[in-house]
C-alpha positions in Angstrom: -6.5 -16.2 0.1 -7.4 -19.9 -0.3 -9.7 -18.5 3.1 -10.2 -21.3 4.7 -12.6 -21.9 7.5 -11.7 -20.8 10.8 -12.1 -18.7 13.2 -9.1 -17.0 12.4 -10.7 -15.8 9.2 -13.6 -14.4 11.0 -11.7 -11.8 12.2 -9.9 -11.0 9.3 -7.7 -7.8 9.2 -6.2 -6.4 6.2 -2.7 -5.7 5.4 -1.6 -4.4 3.2 1.1 -2.3 2.3 -0.3 -2.7 -2.1 -3.5 -1.6 -2.7 -1.9 0.5 -4.3 0.2 -2.1 -5.5 -2.9 -4.9 -6.0 -5.1 -2.5 -7.2 -2.3 -1.9 -10.2 -1.5 -5.1 -10.4 -5.7 -5.4 -11.5 -4.9 -4.1 -15.0 -3.6 -7.9 -15.1 -6.3 -10.3 -15.5 -6.7 -13.8 -16.4 -9.1 -14.0 -18.1 -9.7 -10.4 -20.1 -7.4 -7.6 -21.7 -7.1 -4.4 -21.1 -8.1 -3.9 -24.2 -11.1 -5.2 -24.6 -12.9 -3.2 -21.6 -16.5 -2.0 -23.0 -16.7 2.2 -22.0 -18.0 3.2 -18.8 -20.8 5.2 -21.0 -21.5 1.8 -22.9 -21.8 0.3 -20.1 -24.2 2.8 -17.9 -26.6 1.6 -20.7 -26.1 -2.0 -21.2 -25.3 -3.1 -17.5 -29.7 -2.5 -16.5 -30.1 -5.6 -19.6 -27.5 -7.5 -17.5 -27.8 -7.2 -13.6 -30.7 -9.7 -12.3 -33.1 -6.6 -11.3 -32.9 -3.9 -13.0 -32.6 -0.5 -11.5 -30.3 -2.5 -9.1 -26.9 -3.7 -8.0 -27.4 -6.9 -5.6 -24.1 -7.3 -4.4 -23.1 -10.3 -2.1 -21.0 -10.6 0.8 -20.4 -13.2 3.7 -22.2 -13.0 7.1 -20.5 -11.9 9.9 -18.2 -9.5 7.7 -14.9 -7.9 9.6 -12.8 -4.9 10.0 -11.4 -3.0 8.0 -13.0 -4.9 4.9 -16.7 -3.8 6.2 -17.3 -1.8 9.9 -19.7 -2.7 12.1 -20.6 -5.8 10.4 -22.8 -3.6 7.3 -22.2 -4.0 4.2 -24.6 -1.6 3.0 -22.8 1.4 4.7 -20.2 2.1 2.7 -17.5 2.0 5.6 -14.2 -0.7 5.4 -12.9 -1.3 2.5 -14.7 -4.0 0.4 -17.7 -1.8 1.5 -16.3 1.3 -0.4 -14.7 -0.2 -3.8 -18.0 -2.8 -4.2 -20.0 1.5 -4.1 -17.4 3.4 -6.0 -18.4 0.3 -8.3 -21.6 0.8 -9.0 -20.9 4.7 -8.8 -19.7 4.0 -12.1 -21.8 1.9 -13.6 -24.5 4.6 -12.7 -25.9 2.6 -9.9 -26.9 5.4 -6.7 -26.1 4.2 -2.4 -30.0 3.0 -2.9 -30.0 1.7 -6.1 -27.0 -1.3 -4.2 -29.0 -4.5 -2.5 -26.4 -6.3 -0.5 -27.4 -10.3 -0.2 -25.6 -13.0 1.7 -23.2 -15.7 0.5 -21.0 -17.9 2.3 -17.8 -18.0 1.3 -17.8 -21.2 0.6 -20.5 -21.4 -1.6 -19.3 -18.3 -4.4 -17.1 -20.5 -6.1 -19.3 -23.5 -6.7 -21.2 -23.5 -10.1 -24.2 -23.3 -11.7 -26.9 -19.6 -11.2 -25.9 -17.0 -8.7 -28.2 -14.7 -6.7 -26.3 -12.0 -7.0 -24.8 -9.7 -10.3 -20.9 -9.9 -8.3 -19.6 -11.4 -4.8 -16.7 -9.7 -2.8 -15.5 -11.1 0.0 -11.8 -12.4 -0.4 -11.7 -14.6 -3.0 -8.2 -15.5 -4.3 -8.2 -15.6 -8.2 -7.7 -19.8 -8.9 -7.2 -20.9 -12.2 -9.5 -23.7 -10.5 -11.9 -21.4 -9.3 -12.1 -19.7 -12.6 -13.3 -23.0 -14.5 -17.2 -23.0 -12.2 -17.5 -19.3 -11.5 -15.8 -16.2 -13.2 -13.0 -13.1 -12.1 -12.7 -10.0 -12.1 -9.8 -8.8 -12.9 -7.6 -7.7 -9.3 -9.0 -5.0 -7.1 -6.7 -6.6 -4.7 -3.2 -7.7 -4.3 -2.0 -10.1 -1.7 1.4 -10.8 -0.4 2.2 -13.5 1.9 3.5 -13.7 5.3 5.7 -14.9 7.8 4.1 -15.4 11.4 6.8 -16.8 14.1 7.4 -16.3 17.6 9.0 -13.4 18.8 13.0 -14.6 20.0 12.6 -16.9 17.1 16.2 -17.3 15.6 13.6 -16.1 11.8 12.5 -13.5 13.0 16.3 -11.7 13.3 17.7 -14.3 10.0 15.7 -14.5 7.5 18.3 -13.7 4.1 16.9 -16.7 1.2 19.3 -19.2 2.3 18.3 -18.4 6.2 15.3 -19.2 5.4 15.3 -22.4 3.5 16.6 -23.9 7.0 13.6 -23.3 9.1 10.6 -25.8 10.2 7.3 -25.1 8.3 4.1 -25.8 9.0 0.8 -25.0 6.7 -2.9 -25.6 6.2 -4.1 -28.2 3.5 -4.5 -26.4 0.3 -3.8 -23.1 1.3 -1.8 -20.8 -0.5 0.8 -19.7 2.0 1.4 -23.7 1.7 1.9 -22.9 -1.5 4.3 -20.6 -1.3 6.4 -22.1 1.1 7.1 -25.2 -1.5 7.1 -23.2 -4.4 8.6 -19.7 -2.9 11.2 -20.9 0.2 11.8 -24.2 -0.8 12.7 -25.5 2.5 15.0 -28.3 3.3 12.8 -29.7 5.9 9.5 -31.1 4.3 6.6 -28.4 6.0 4.3 -30.0 8.5 0.7 -30.3 7.1 -2.9 -28.7 8.9 -5.9 -29.9 8.5 -6.7 -26.4 9.7 -5.3 -23.6 10.4 -5.9 -23.4 13.6 -3.6 -26.6 14.1 -1.1 -25.1 12.2 -1.2 -21.4 15.0 -1.2 -24.1 18.2 1.5 -26.3 16.7 3.9 -23.3 16.5 2.3 -21.9 19.9 3.9 -25.3 20.9 7.7 -24.5 19.3 6.6 -27.3 16.9 7.3 -25.6 14.2 9.3 -22.5 13.3 7.2 -20.7 11.9 4.0 -20.5 9.8 3.4 -18.7 5.5 0.3 -17.1 5.5 -1.3 -14.3 3.6 -0.6 -10.6 4.9 -3.7 -10.0 6.0 -4.4 -13.2 8.9 -0.6 -12.7 9.4 -1.6 -9.3 11.2 -3.9 -10.5 13.1 -1.9 -14.1 13.9 0.5 -12.5 14.8 -1.6 -9.7 17.2 -4.2 -11.5 18.3 -4.1 -15.7 18.1 -0.8 -16.0 19.3 0.6 -14.9 22.4 4.5 -14.0 21.5 3.2 -14.0 18.0 5.6 -11.3 15.3 4.7 -10.6 12.0 8.8 -11.0 11.0 7.7 -9.6 7.0 6.1 -9.9 4.1 7.2 -11.2 0.5 6.8 -9.6 -2.6 3.6 -9.9 -4.7 3.4 -13.4 -6.5 0.5 -12.3 -8.6 -1.9 -13.2 -6.3 -5.4 -11.1 -5.8 -8.5 -11.1 -4.8 -11.6 -10.4 -7.6 -15.4 -9.6 -8.1 -17.0 -13.0 -8.2 -19.8 -13.7 -11.0 -21.6 -16.2 -12.1 -19.8 -18.5 -15.3 -19.8 -15.9 -18.2 -21.5 -13.7 -16.6 -21.2 -10.4 -19.4 -21.5 -7.5 -16.5 -18.0 -8.8 -15.6 -16.7 -6.5 -18.8 -18.1 -3.5 -17.1 -17.1 -4.3 -13.6 -13.7 -4.2 -14.9 -14.1 -1.2 -16.4 -15.3 0.5 -13.4 -12.2 -1.4 -11.2 -9.7 0.0 -14.0 -11.3 3.5 -13.8 -11.0 3.7 -10.2 -7.0 2.4 -10.1 -5.9 4.8 -13.0 -7.6 7.7 -11.1 -5.8 6.8 -7.3 -9.6 6.0 -5.9 -8.4 2.9 -5.4 -5.2 4.0 -3.4 -7.6 6.3 -1.5 -9.6 3.8 0.1 -6.4 1.9 0.5 -5.0 4.9 2.9 -8.0 5.3 4.5 -8.7 1.5 5.2 -5.5 -0.3 5.3 -3.2 2.5 5.7 -2.3 0.9 9.4 -0.7 -2.3 7.6 2.2 -0.4 5.3 4.8 -0.7 7.7 5.0 -4.2 7.4 8.8 -5.0 6.4 9.4 -6.9 2.7 11.8 -9.5 2.5 13.3 -11.6 -0.1 12.0 -15.5 -0.3 
């Protein structure tokens, strides 16, 4: 997602379905062809000259962090989807768990241009072409889908064919991938209402000023279950290719070896296994067409 800095994002839970799908989509990179990946054997030698601190891998994330991406606000315990992925990558590159050093990097600062105090940042950061002008992204470690959140009893809960979806009044935060999805995929007949924060969009939904919000599936699950009284996650849409990538300083050569590690975890089924362990609860969310 474009992950606005709001109370909702602070409690994000994870969705889905697609780690198996999202992981496999990781083989498609916005910045590097799979055929150019170095071998993991060669990476175990070269990464020592590429990391910020020789002998250790410095990984950044925000503070606090939340389940199911992390557990007990402790990235270093190896529990939670992103913590497990980070340690899986470290292992592929020859780093023991004790050699992984965690540092704090606020989400909104991570994709600013300039030197970084970490080797990579893992923090549910969606790849966008705009961000990629200032930083380098890995291939996908999680494929993102968008979903609809509405109120129980609303027409959209049961009437959501592609034609019916065009008839509703949507609302969303400015600059989010959810708003982009509404405008580019659903293409409603009523102009969506745009808010300065997702909290304001939630309030508009709660007061029935709008019919629905489109938000990435992890946030949608939390929103429907904990933020919106009588909220319901109507369904999720097929992926359009949005993904979470690890974030590096622009041009960091380490990204190539990290891509190799992610690709290895994808083809071996390790990412799928981690997904089932930490994200399996969300696999039941139905898929609908825009």
